[in-house]
C-alpha atoms as one frame of an Amber mdcrd trajectory, in Angstrom:
protein
 -15.514  24.446 -25.929 -11.988  24.563 -27.329 -11.307  27.960 -25.735 -12.541
  26.676 -22.372 -10.321  23.597 -22.606  -7.203  25.640 -23.445  -7.948  28.097
 -20.634  -8.359  25.233 -18.181  -5.027  23.685 -19.190  -3.197  27.026 -18.886
  -4.773  27.797 -15.523  -4.009  24.315 -14.174  -0.381  24.491 -15.331   0.071
  27.923 -13.747  -1.554  26.764 -10.514   0.638  23.663 -10.270   3.774  25.673
 -11.075   2.940  28.210  -8.359   2.255  25.428  -5.853   5.536  23.719  -6.729
   7.440  26.989  -6.264   5.790  27.762  -2.919   6.511  24.333  -1.410   9.808
  23.486  -3.102  11.813  26.691  -2.649  11.633  26.808   1.205  12.618  23.146
   1.395  15.567  23.720  -0.909  16.690  26.670   1.199  16.460  24.582   4.380
  18.456  21.805   2.696  21.145  24.303   1.669  21.399  25.647   5.225  21.692
  22.115   6.616  24.344  21.219   4.044  26.413  24.284   4.901  26.253  23.451
   8.616  27.366  19.879   7.957  30.288  21.119   5.878  31.285  23.455   8.712
  31.192  20.574  11.189  33.315  18.385   8.904  35.841  21.185   8.456  35.912
  21.873  12.201  36.507  18.193  13.033  39.045  17.726  10.265  36.869  15.255
   8.282  37.358  15.345   4.557  34.440  14.841   2.206  34.602  11.593   0.285
  32.610  10.074  -2.529  31.067   7.513  -0.188  27.512   7.873   1.015  26.888
   8.815   4.610  24.809   6.966   7.186  21.890   9.397   6.979  18.775   7.662
   5.711  17.361   9.795   2.934  13.899   9.645   1.424  13.728  10.146  -2.310
  11.188  12.668  -3.508   9.001  11.643  -6.405   8.149  13.578  -9.515   4.987
  14.918  -7.844   6.555  15.631  -4.454   4.681  18.934  -4.081   1.444  16.935
  -3.756   2.644  15.688  -0.372   1.853  19.063   1.166  -1.515  19.287  -0.579
  -2.764  15.907   0.688  -0.960  15.857   4.030  -4.012  17.228   5.843  -5.823
  13.889   5.704  -2.859  11.571   6.123  -3.428  10.315   2.571   0.232  10.445
   1.546   1.461   8.647   4.661  -1.162   5.924   4.364  -0.469   5.256   0.684
   3.295   5.308   1.309   2.869   2.690   4.033   0.886   0.509   1.610   3.658
   0.891  -0.961   6.332  -0.142   1.540   4.276  -3.116   2.696   3.918  -4.183
  -0.940   7.689  -3.805  -1.516   7.146  -1.414  -4.417   9.578   1.266  -5.583
   7.031   4.023  -6.133   6.407   7.144  -4.126   2.993   8.014  -2.706   3.062
  11.413  -4.398   3.712   9.751  -7.764   0.717   7.442  -7.255  -1.499  10.389
  -6.344  -0.215  12.362  -9.334  -0.969   9.493 -11.731  -4.452   9.148 -10.220
  -5.144  12.838 -10.779  -3.809  12.703 -14.346  -5.959   9.672 -15.185  -9.014
  11.315 -13.639  -8.591  14.566 -15.571  -7.662  12.937 -18.897 -10.511  10.436
 -18.885 -12.957  13.092 -17.713 -12.305  15.098 -20.853 -12.106  12.012 -23.089
 -15.447  10.744 -21.830 -16.856  14.202 -22.499 -16.595  13.416 -26.215 -19.121
  10.574 -25.797 -21.021  11.211 -22.561 -22.572  14.658 -22.116 -23.695  14.171
 -18.495 -21.098  15.452 -16.052 -22.157  13.111 -13.234 -21.470   9.988 -15.307
 -18.126  11.355 -16.478 -17.018  12.103 -12.915 -18.103   8.648 -11.777 -16.244
   6.703 -14.462 -13.206   9.005 -14.353 -13.028   8.479 -10.577 -13.140   4.694
 -10.982 -10.378   4.806 -13.606  -8.310   7.183 -11.491  -8.450   4.719  -8.582
  -6.672   2.013 -10.628  -3.105   2.873  -9.389  -4.224   2.688  -5.740  -6.029
  -0.593  -6.443  -2.818  -1.972  -7.962  -0.846  -1.018  -4.836  -3.451  -2.625
  -2.569  -3.400  -5.846  -4.591   0.412  -6.069  -4.427   0.321  -5.374  -0.698
  -2.300  -8.046  -0.015  -0.392 -10.616  -2.099   2.891  -9.977  -0.299   1.334
 -10.039   3.178  -0.422 -13.324   2.380   2.857 -14.828   1.188   4.611 -13.620
   4.355   1.876 -15.127   6.513   2.204 -18.551   4.863   5.995 -18.529   5.331
   5.881 -17.378   8.964   5.441 -20.854  10.605   8.577 -22.207   8.900  10.488
 -19.101   9.981   9.373 -19.535  13.591  10.502 -23.173  13.499  13.850 -22.037
  12.108  14.206 -19.563  14.972  13.286 -22.241  17.531  15.908 -24.632  16.193
  18.507 -21.894  16.453  17.499 -21.181  20.063  17.621 -24.880  20.976  21.166
 -25.015  19.577  22.214 -22.491  22.223  22.182 -19.270  20.196  20.852 -15.981
  21.489  17.883 -14.037  20.096  19.980 -11.920  17.760  21.623 -14.998  16.241
  18.215 -16.612  15.784  16.905 -13.543  13.952  20.025 -13.485  11.810  19.384
 -17.140  10.923  15.922 -16.171   9.637  17.424 -13.308   7.627  19.802 -15.682
   5.852  17.966 -19.016   5.630  14.306 -18.076   5.129  12.664 -17.291   1.784
  11.428 -13.917   0.577   9.581 -11.871   1.704  10.363 -13.066   5.259  14.082
 -13.016   4.525  13.881  -9.508   3.127  12.067  -8.045   6.141  14.340  -9.692
   8.697  17.351  -8.395   6.768  15.983  -4.899   7.287  15.655  -5.689  10.989
  19.288  -6.811  11.192  20.429  -3.720   9.269  18.626  -1.467  11.753  20.331
  -3.239  14.650  23.731  -3.002  12.983  23.218   0.769  12.667  22.642   1.129
  16.406  18.918   0.504  16.872  17.820  -1.483  19.904  16.235  -4.898  19.474
  12.875  -3.744  20.831  12.732  -0.761  18.473  13.741  -2.876  15.469  11.077
  -5.464  16.318   8.422  -2.757  16.664   9.427  -1.368  13.265   9.082  -4.861
  11.796   5.562  -5.067  13.210   4.738  -1.693  11.643   5.989  -2.795   8.228
   4.162  -6.141   8.334   0.769  -5.731  10.076   0.078  -9.433  10.665  -1.327
 -10.484  14.029   0.740 -13.688  14.174   3.944 -11.726  13.642   2.912  -9.375
  16.448   2.536 -12.409  18.743   6.035 -13.505  17.745   7.449 -10.039  18.436
   5.650  -9.810  21.785   7.068 -13.202  22.801  10.620 -12.115  22.012  10.266
  -8.858  23.934   8.803 -10.649  26.972  11.607 -13.208  26.855  14.203 -10.438
  27.000  12.419  -8.670  29.857  11.573 -11.703  32.004  14.171 -14.259  30.925
  11.525 -16.959  30.503  11.861 -19.887  28.115   9.840 -18.911  25.065  10.754
 -21.880  22.861   7.697 -23.897  23.863   5.466 -20.843  23.474   6.802 -20.164
  19.974   6.375 -23.818  19.051   2.718 -23.579  20.051   2.438 -20.361  18.070
   3.837 -22.058  14.972   1.345 -24.916  15.346  -1.505 -22.468  15.879  -0.623
 -20.478  12.751  -0.500 -23.659  10.666  -3.872 -24.822  11.960  -5.437 -21.434
  11.323  -4.125 -21.302   7.749  -5.378 -24.846   7.144  -8.808 -23.905   8.496
  -8.856 -20.839   6.272  -8.129 -22.967   3.202 -10.915 -25.379   4.196 -13.333
 -22.473   4.490 -12.362 -21.234   1.035 -12.968 -24.696  -0.396 -16.305 -25.048
   1.409 -17.556 -21.633   0.277 -16.258 -21.846  -3.299 -19.758 -22.343  -4.737
 -21.201 -19.424  -2.767 -18.351 -17.130  -3.779 -18.798 -18.105  -7.414 -22.526
 -17.385  -7.156 -21.759 -13.981  -5.640 -19.305 -13.193  -8.456 -21.896 -14.252
 -11.046 -24.559 -12.133  -9.374 -22.272  -9.090  -9.316 -21.273  -9.596 -12.954
 -24.798  -9.967 -14.322 -25.641  -6.212 -14.411 -22.417  -5.491 -16.297 -23.088
  -8.316 -18.756 -26.690  -7.191 -19.385 -25.591  -3.559 -19.820 -23.063  -4.569
 -22.488 -25.659  -6.801 -24.181 -28.187  -3.949 -24.269 -25.539  -1.559 -25.579
 -24.993  -3.916 -28.524 -28.599  -4.977 -29.226 -30.658  -1.988 -28.017 -28.368
   1.033 -27.767 -31.343   3.382 -27.376 -31.986   1.905 -23.920 -28.481   2.791
 -22.816 -28.717   6.255 -24.396 -31.520   7.101 -21.977 -29.265   6.274 -19.020
 -26.312   8.196 -20.423 -27.767  11.233 -22.188 -30.885  11.930 -20.135 -30.410
  13.918 -16.915 -32.753  11.789 -14.807 -31.454   8.594 -16.391 -27.857   9.564
 -15.592 -28.750   9.955 -11.921 -30.293   6.489 -11.833 -27.274   5.120 -13.688
 -24.862   6.714 -11.219 -26.893   5.324  -8.315 -26.793   1.856  -9.906 -23.010
   1.949 -10.397 -22.394   3.128  -6.820 -24.761   0.497  -5.420 -23.099  -2.218
  -7.510 -19.653  -1.188  -6.279 -20.736  -1.103  -2.630 -22.426  -4.487  -3.034
 -19.255  -6.017  -4.441 -17.210  -4.636  -1.542 -19.693  -5.914   1.054 -19.866
  -9.381  -0.497 -16.076  -9.483  -0.730 -15.789  -8.572   2.943 -18.331 -11.209
   4.006 -16.710 -13.920   1.906 -13.238 -13.272   3.368 -13.556 -13.736   7.138
 -10.533 -13.293   9.361  -9.800 -16.395  11.396
């Protein structure tokens, strides 16, 4: 067992090192060629290199950047990176994936000291390895919910600016300075894109990509139509603000009305876990059959997967989109 473990570690380290070399070296060579061409252009145009940063937007590579090529086939890296940006986190998608893999491998071998069945070890190691992604999703959902609750006040602020005789760009700048975070933060990014030469339509579309909220998309569509047709969109945006407030109020009423049902669902989902822990304390031999026996481990894995799917289904049904 010890020899197998050491061989696995050595093989994994060699494999990761080879993968890092294969994907990193060509990128470094391309970066060197690009840097030399830029230096030639600066020298040709008489521009001296200074210590200031340039206007090129650069993406920092994480510690596990080589994983981007491994998981790029399924769009996993891009999807997780979008979730990270929407949650306003400072991580890289490759770092999250690397931590997930490390947790999965480490807990797989740690659980092997107590659980002999490979199926159970893979199941629990997979659930533990998903924790970093779950953390990112929770931060993203919290930030989007906060943005959605602040959106009506921001629309009213924009309408007041338009009624005072300002143009669209001045109204957006008012939101970027007077609103609260995270609305203020996202509209600052919009104004920065416009100051760097981006068109208003492109900056608004990028805002809609960063914040996938349907009410914000209505706001963006109204601004784009106003620029194209010249119509008065103040009354339309006022109605939109009222509609968003009414929808949020209705959503809160639904949460209050279904509080008892949601609590019953949480209690029902938690009962199997509670009874399993109680049996593990009072009758450990019952749990040993599920963990150490081959047939019992299959039933146990089926029970855990069914419990997880049931929790997800109940969560989806108890959180309707209004």
